[in-house]
C-alpha positions as CSV (number, residue, x, y, z in Angstrom):
1,M,-0.1,-0.2,0.1
2,R,2.8,2.4,0.8
3,L,4.5,1.7,-2.3
4,L,1.3,2.5,-4.3
5,Y,0.9,5.7,-2.2
6,S,4.5,6.7,-2.8
7,A,4.0,6.6,-6.4
8,L,1.0,8.2,-6.5
9,V,2.9,11.3,-4.7
10,Y,5.5,11.1,-7.1
11,L,2.7,11.7,-9.9
12,L,0.9,14.3,-8.1
13,R,4.2,16.4,-7.0
14,P,4.4,18.5,-10.1
15,A,0.8,19.1,-10.4
16,A,1.3,20.4,-6.5
17,F,4.2,22.2,-7.2
18,A,2.6,24.1,-10.2
19,V,-0.1,25.1,-8.0
20,V,2.3,26.6,-5.2
21,L,4.3,28.8,-8.5
22,W,1.2,29.8,-9.6
23,K,-0.2,31.0,-6.3
24,G,2.9,32.9,-6.4
25,L,1.7,35.3,-9.1
26,R,-0.7,36.5,-6.6
27,N,1.4,36.1,-3.3
28,R,5.1,36.1,-3.9
29,L,5.6,34.4,-0.4
30,Y,4.7,31.3,-2.1
31,W,8.1,31.5,-3.8
32,V,10.0,31.5,-0.8
33,G,12.0,28.4,0.4
34,L,10.3,26.8,-3.2
35,R,13.6,24.2,-2.6
36,E,12.8,23.1,0.8
37,R,9.5,21.3,-0.3
38,F,11.7,18.8,-1.8
39,A,14.1,18.7,1.7
40,Y,16.8,20.8,-0.2
41,G,18.1,24.5,0.6
42,F,19.1,24.6,3.9
43,S,22.0,23.6,5.9
44,P,22.4,20.2,8.1
45,S,22.1,20.4,11.8
46,A,24.8,20.8,13.6
47,A,23.3,18.7,16.5
48,P,20.1,16.7,17.1
49,A,17.0,19.0,16.7
50,I,13.7,19.0,18.4
51,W,11.3,19.1,15.5
52,V,7.9,20.6,15.7
53,H,5.3,20.4,12.7
54,A,2.3,22.8,12.7
55,V,0.8,22.6,9.4
56,S,-0.7,26.4,8.9
57,L,-0.8,29.7,10.6
58,G,-3.7,28.6,13.4
59,E,-1.2,25.5,14.3
60,V,1.6,27.7,14.4
61,T,0.2,29.7,16.9
62,A,-1.2,27.1,18.9
63,A,2.2,25.7,19.3
64,A,3.8,28.9,20.6
65,P,3.4,28.3,24.0
66,L,5.1,24.6,23.3
67,I,8.1,26.0,21.8
68,R,8.9,28.9,23.9
69,A,8.8,26.0,26.9
70,L,11.1,24.0,25.0
71,R,13.3,26.9,24.3
72,A,13.5,27.6,28.0
73,R,14.1,23.8,29.1
74,H,16.5,23.1,26.2
75,P,18.3,26.6,25.1
76,Q,21.3,24.5,23.5
77,T,19.1,22.5,21.1
78,P,18.5,23.3,18.0
79,L,14.8,23.5,17.2
80,V,13.1,23.2,13.9
81,L,9.4,24.5,13.2
82,T,7.7,23.1,9.7
83,T,4.9,24.0,8.3
84,A,2.7,23.6,4.9
85,T,1.9,27.3,3.9
86,P,3.3,30.5,3.6
87,T,0.9,32.6,6.4
88,G,2.6,29.6,8.7
89,R,6.2,30.1,7.6
90,A,6.0,33.9,8.1
91,R,4.0,33.5,11.3
92,A,7.1,31.3,12.8
93,Q,9.5,33.7,11.8
94,G,7.5,36.7,13.1
95,L,7.3,34.9,16.6
96,F,10.6,33.3,17.0
97,G,12.8,35.1,14.5
98,T,16.5,33.4,14.2
99,S,15.8,31.2,17.5
100,V,13.8,28.5,15.6
101,A,14.5,27.6,12.2
102,A,11.4,27.8,10.1
103,R,10.7,25.5,7.3
104,Y,8.6,24.1,5.0
105,L,7.7,20.3,5.5
106,P,8.5,18.4,2.3
107,Y,6.4,16.6,-0.2
108,D,5.8,12.9,1.5
109,T,7.7,11.1,-0.9
110,P,10.2,8.8,0.4
111,G,13.9,10.3,-0.9
112,S,12.3,13.9,0.1
113,M,11.6,12.7,3.7
114,R,15.1,10.6,3.9
115,R,16.8,14.1,3.0
116,F,14.7,15.8,5.5
117,V,15.4,13.9,8.5
118,R,19.1,13.3,7.5
119,R,19.4,17.2,7.9
120,V,17.4,17.8,10.6
121,R,18.6,15.1,12.7
122,P,15.4,14.9,15.3
123,C,16.0,13.5,18.8
124,V,11.9,14.0,18.7
125,A,9.0,14.7,16.2
126,I,5.9,16.6,17.8
127,I,3.6,16.7,15.4
128,L,0.3,18.9,16.2
129,E,-3.4,17.9,15.6
130,T,-3.4,15.2,12.7
131,E,-1.0,14.7,10.1
132,L,-0.5,11.4,9.1
133,W,2.0,11.1,6.3
134,P,2.8,7.6,5.7
135,N,6.5,8.1,4.2
136,L,7.5,10.7,7.1
137,F,6.5,8.1,10.0
138,N,8.2,5.4,8.2
139,E,11.4,7.5,8.3
140,C,11.1,8.2,11.8
141,R,10.6,4.7,12.5
142,R,13.6,3.4,10.4
143,R,15.7,5.8,12.4
144,G,14.2,5.4,15.6
145,V,13.0,8.7,16.0
146,P,10.2,9.2,18.7
147,V,7.0,10.6,17.3
148,V,4.5,12.5,19.4
149,L,1.0,13.6,17.9
150,A,0.4,16.3,20.2
151,S,-2.9,17.8,20.9
152,A,-4.2,15.2,18.5
153,R,-7.8,15.2,17.3
154,L,-9.7,12.9,14.9
155,S,-13.6,13.2,14.0
156,E,-15.6,10.0,13.2
157,K,-15.9,11.2,9.5
158,S,-12.2,11.0,9.3
159,V,-11.9,7.4,11.0
160,L,-14.0,5.9,8.5
161,Q,-11.6,7.5,5.9
162,Y,-8.8,5.9,7.6
163,R,-10.3,2.6,8.0
164,R,-10.8,2.4,4.1
165,F,-7.1,2.6,3.6
166,E,-6.0,0.7,6.7
167,G,-3.1,-0.9,5.1
168,L,-1.7,2.3,4.6
169,F,-2.1,4.1,7.9
170,R,-1.7,1.3,10.2
171,P,2.1,1.0,10.0
172,V,2.1,4.5,10.9
173,F,1.6,3.8,14.9
174,S,4.6,1.8,15.5
175,E,6.0,1.4,18.7
176,N,7.6,4.7,18.8
177,T,4.4,6.7,17.9
178,F,2.7,8.2,20.7
179,V,-0.8,9.8,20.9
180,A,-1.4,13.1,23.3
181,A,-5.1,13.2,22.3
182,Q,-7.2,16.5,22.8
183,S,-10.1,14.4,24.4
184,P,-11.1,10.9,25.6
185,Q,-13.4,10.5,22.4
186,D,-10.1,11.3,20.2
187,A,-8.3,8.8,22.1
188,E,-10.5,6.0,21.5
189,R,-10.9,7.1,17.8
190,F,-7.1,7.0,17.4
191,V,-6.8,3.4,19.0
192,S,-9.5,2.1,16.4
193,I,-7.0,2.9,13.6
194,G,-4.1,1.4,15.1
195,A,-2.6,3.4,18.4
196,A,-1.4,1.3,21.1
197,P,-3.5,1.7,23.9
198,G,-0.6,1.9,26.2
199,S,0.9,4.7,23.7
200,T,-2.3,6.6,23.8
201,T,-3.1,9.4,26.7
202,V,-5.4,12.3,27.1
203,I,-3.5,15.9,27.5
204,G,-6.1,18.1,26.4
205,N,-6.4,21.0,24.0
206,I,-2.8,23.1,23.6
207,K,-4.6,26.0,22.2
208,F,-5.9,26.9,25.8
209,D,-2.3,27.6,26.6
210,V,-2.0,30.3,24.4
211,S,-1.5,33.8,26.2
212,P,-1.5,37.0,24.8
213,D,1.8,38.8,25.9
214,A,2.0,42.0,27.2
215,E,3.2,44.0,24.1
216,T,0.5,42.4,22.0
217,I,-2.2,43.9,24.4
218,R,0.1,47.1,24.7
219,H,-0.3,47.6,20.8
220,G,-4.0,46.6,21.0
221,R,-4.7,49.6,23.5
222,A,-3.0,51.9,21.5
223,L,-5.0,51.5,18.6
224,R,-8.1,51.4,20.5
225,E,-7.2,55.1,21.9
226,A,-6.2,55.9,18.3
227,W,-9.9,55.2,17.3
228,E,-11.5,57.3,20.4
229,S,-15.0,56.4,21.2
230,R,-15.8,54.6,17.8
231,P,-17.6,51.3,18.4
232,V,-15.2,48.8,16.9
233,W,-15.7,45.1,15.8
234,I,-13.7,42.8,13.7
235,A,-14.1,40.0,11.4
236,G,-10.9,37.9,11.7
237,S,-9.8,35.1,9.3
238,T,-12.6,35.4,7.1
239,H,-13.0,33.3,3.8
240,A,-14.7,33.7,0.6
241,G,-18.5,34.8,1.1
242,E,-17.7,35.8,4.9
243,E,-16.6,39.1,4.1
244,D,-19.8,39.8,1.9
245,W,-22.2,39.0,4.8
246,A,-19.5,41.1,7.3
247,L,-20.4,43.9,5.0
248,T,-24.0,43.5,4.6
249,A,-24.4,43.3,8.6
250,H,-21.9,46.2,8.7
251,A,-24.0,48.2,6.6
252,Q,-27.3,47.4,8.5
253,L,-25.0,48.1,12.1
254,K,-24.4,51.9,10.9
255,R,-28.1,52.8,10.7
256,D,-27.8,52.9,14.1
257,H,-24.3,53.4,14.9
258,P,-23.1,55.7,11.8
259,D,-19.6,56.0,13.4
260,A,-18.8,52.5,13.7
261,L,-15.9,50.9,12.1
262,L,-15.5,47.0,11.0
263,L,-11.7,45.7,10.9
264,L,-12.0,43.0,8.1
265,V,-9.0,40.4,8.2
266,P,-9.0,38.2,5.0
267,R,-7.4,34.4,6.2
268,H,-5.3,34.4,3.2
269,P,-3.0,37.0,1.9
270,E,-3.6,36.3,-1.8
271,R,-7.3,37.2,-1.3
272,F,-6.2,40.7,-0.4
273,Q,-6.6,42.3,-3.5
274,S,-10.0,40.7,-4.4
275,V,-11.6,41.8,-0.8
276,A,-10.4,45.4,-1.7
277,D,-12.2,45.1,-5.1
278,L,-15.3,44.1,-3.2
279,L,-15.4,46.8,-0.9
280,T,-14.9,49.4,-3.7
281,R,-17.9,47.5,-5.2
282,R,-20.2,47.6,-2.6
283,G,-19.2,51.4,-1.9
284,F,-17.3,51.5,1.3
285,R,-15.0,53.6,2.3
286,Y,-12.0,52.0,3.6
287,E,-8.3,52.1,4.3
288,R,-5.7,49.7,3.7
289,R,-3.6,48.5,6.8
290,S,-0.5,48.2,4.8
291,S,-0.7,51.6,4.0
292,S,-1.6,53.0,7.4
293,G,1.9,53.0,9.4
294,G,2.8,50.9,12.5
295,L,0.9,49.5,15.3
296,G,2.0,52.1,17.9
297,A,1.7,55.3,15.8
298,G,-0.2,54.6,12.8
299,G,-3.6,53.7,13.7
300,T,-5.4,57.1,13.1
301,L,-7.7,56.7,10.3
302,P,-10.0,59.3,8.6
303,P,-13.1,60.2,10.0
304,D,-15.1,58.9,7.3
305,C,-13.2,55.5,7.1
306,Q,-15.8,52.6,7.6
307,V,-13.9,49.3,7.1
308,L,-10.0,49.1,7.9
309,L,-9.1,46.3,5.3
310,V,-6.1,44.4,7.3
311,D,-4.0,43.0,4.5
312,T,-0.8,42.2,6.5
313,V,0.0,39.1,8.5
314,G,0.7,38.5,12.3
315,E,-1.3,41.2,13.3
316,L,-4.6,39.6,14.3
317,S,-4.2,39.0,17.9
318,A,-3.1,42.5,18.4
319,L,-6.3,43.5,16.6
320,Y,-8.8,41.6,19.0
321,A,-7.1,43.4,21.6
322,A,-8.4,46.7,19.9
323,V,-12.2,45.9,19.5
324,D,-15.4,45.6,21.2
325,V,-16.7,42.5,19.5
326,A,-14.9,39.9,17.6
327,F,-16.7,37.4,14.9
328,V,-14.1,34.6,14.0
329,G,-14.4,33.3,10.4
330,G,-14.5,29.9,8.5
331,S,-17.5,29.5,10.6
332,L,-20.3,31.3,8.3
333,V,-19.0,28.8,5.6
334,P,-18.5,25.1,5.7
335,V,-14.5,25.6,6.5
336,G,-14.6,24.4,10.0
337,G,-14.1,27.6,12.1
338,H,-10.9,29.0,13.5
339,N,-9.4,29.8,17.0
340,L,-12.4,31.3,19.2
341,L,-10.0,31.3,22.3
342,E,-7.4,34.1,20.5
343,P,-10.3,37.0,21.3
344,A,-11.7,34.8,24.5
345,A,-8.3,35.0,26.1
346,L,-8.1,38.9,25.5
347,G,-12.0,39.2,27.2
348,V,-13.3,39.9,23.9
349,A,-17.2,39.1,23.3
350,V,-17.0,36.4,20.4
351,I,-19.5,35.5,17.9
352,T,-19.0,32.3,15.7
353,G,-21.1,31.2,12.9
354,P,-22.5,27.5,12.7
355,Y,-19.7,25.6,11.2
356,Q,-17.4,24.5,14.2
357,S,-15.8,21.2,13.5
358,N,-12.4,22.2,13.8
359,G,-13.0,23.3,17.6
360,K,-16.1,22.0,18.4
361,E,-15.4,21.5,22.3
362,I,-14.1,25.0,22.5
363,A,-17.0,26.1,20.7
364,R,-19.1,24.3,23.0
365,L,-17.6,25.6,26.3
366,L,-17.4,29.1,25.2
367,L,-21.0,28.8,24.0
368,Q,-22.3,27.1,27.6
369,E,-20.6,29.7,29.6
370,G,-22.1,32.9,27.5
371,A,-18.7,33.6,26.4
372,A,-19.7,33.3,22.5
373,I,-23.1,33.7,20.8
374,E,-24.0,31.5,17.4
375,V,-25.4,33.4,14.3
376,A,-26.4,32.0,11.2
377,D,-26.5,34.7,8.8
378,A,-25.6,38.6,8.1
379,A,-28.8,39.8,9.7
380,A,-28.5,38.0,13.0
381,L,-24.9,38.8,13.1
382,A,-25.7,42.5,12.6
383,R,-28.3,42.3,15.2
384,V,-26.1,40.5,17.8
385,I,-23.4,43.2,17.5
386,R,-25.9,46.0,17.6
387,E,-27.2,44.4,21.1
388,L,-23.6,44.4,22.2
389,F,-22.5,47.7,21.3
390,A,-25.4,48.8,23.4
391,D,-25.1,46.9,26.2
392,P,-21.3,47.3,28.0
393,E,-22.1,45.1,30.8
394,R,-23.3,42.4,28.6
395,R,-20.0,42.6,26.8
396,Q,-18.1,42.5,30.0
397,R,-19.7,39.5,31.2
398,A,-18.6,37.6,28.0
399,G,-15.4,38.6,28.0
400,A,-14.8,37.8,31.6
401,S,-16.8,34.4,31.0
402,G,-14.2,33.7,27.9
403,R,-11.2,34.3,30.2
404,S,-12.5,32.3,32.8
405,V,-13.2,29.0,30.3
406,V,-9.2,29.7,28.7
407,E,-7.9,29.9,32.6
408,A,-9.9,26.6,33.8
409,N,-8.5,24.6,30.9
410,R,-4.8,25.4,30.7
411,G,-2.2,22.9,31.4
412,S,-2.0,20.8,28.5
413,V,1.6,22.1,27.5
414,A,2.9,20.8,31.0
415,R,1.2,17.3,30.4
416,L,2.6,17.4,26.5
417,L,6.2,18.2,28.3
418,E,6.1,15.4,30.3
419,L,5.5,12.8,27.3
420,I,8.5,14.8,25.5
421,E,11.3,15.2,27.9
422,P,12.1,11.1,28.3
423,A,12.7,11.3,24.7
424,L,15.1,14.2,25.0
425,A,16.5,12.6,28.2
426,K,17.9,9.7,25.6
427,T,19.6,12.1,23.4
428,P,23.1,12.6,24.7
429,A,23.9,15.8,26.6
430,D,27.1,16.5,24.5
431,A,25.3,16.4,21.5
432,R,22.5,18.6,22.8
């Protein structure tokens, strides 16, 4: 099965690379690190490295507390962070600078994975959520590299898909593979597709351990002061279709709050221009974040600006800290929703759509505690924002509930480190 899979990956690899090149015509970040997708273009590690894989922007952000803890405990050990998207790679570089080597994970062919593991020399591989790449896991097994699936989750639908290809995926769970699941249900599902019960444990969701740093909060407050007394809301990490709904809601909202300001943050940089074109077609007066200066001093907007189009990467947390209400995208369209904890941890009232498959338990907890409100369309979105603007005490209660949910569920990183440390202890001290 793995031979057939590898042959298919080899056949599809040129098409996948062509898509990367084509996307680079609109977003040049896609053209950075092209050779890394084949495990070329970077120097071999001087010593055995800690390797963390976070597939995209959201997972990189979620991995930040874990990476900082590993850096503090093992300052002399090289740390490599791989991702699959340009926004994830840029976020990694923005968060950690040169203290962490940010790379693309190569295509899952036997040759690329051999080169990658040989150059990185991982003493442990920590893979966030669910990234089951057969050739990657086989190369780690062959070289005796422990693999930890961290904060791992698996839906019932995914279980059925993995069972259809049992011969391919069951060998992924070898004696050196450990599953640190988000919930007991996730743990049971991993065991059902081949994970060893003795190597499977529940640690919770490491997204609860993400804490806004003081600098982010300071920047957010500076922006809020620049916008004075205007009611401000954000539509963060939006996808195609959601910007149109957000603008419809904003138009309805301005009937009662003519000075309301919307911060519109598309998820993917290659869509920045198309969203700008949408704003023009819809007749909104807007400014682009890329031309409005830095966070500290450039937040002043013309009084008639109705929408700030955030066409930059890495500012979302600070912008959440600058608003009264936060709508989190990917949830009004069938994407599965993005991280509701980011605004909740900042004490901001949260709104989500009905599509929450990427974080069902998080959404359930926030909705249950009154920290989040679910809406189904633009009219409901406008109505809820209008109500929250009119009731500061309700906003404060929702924000306080969100912070309480986050605080009550922290500790996953500490539990995860307990699993990782034994693998690191096996690496000779002089090599580290």
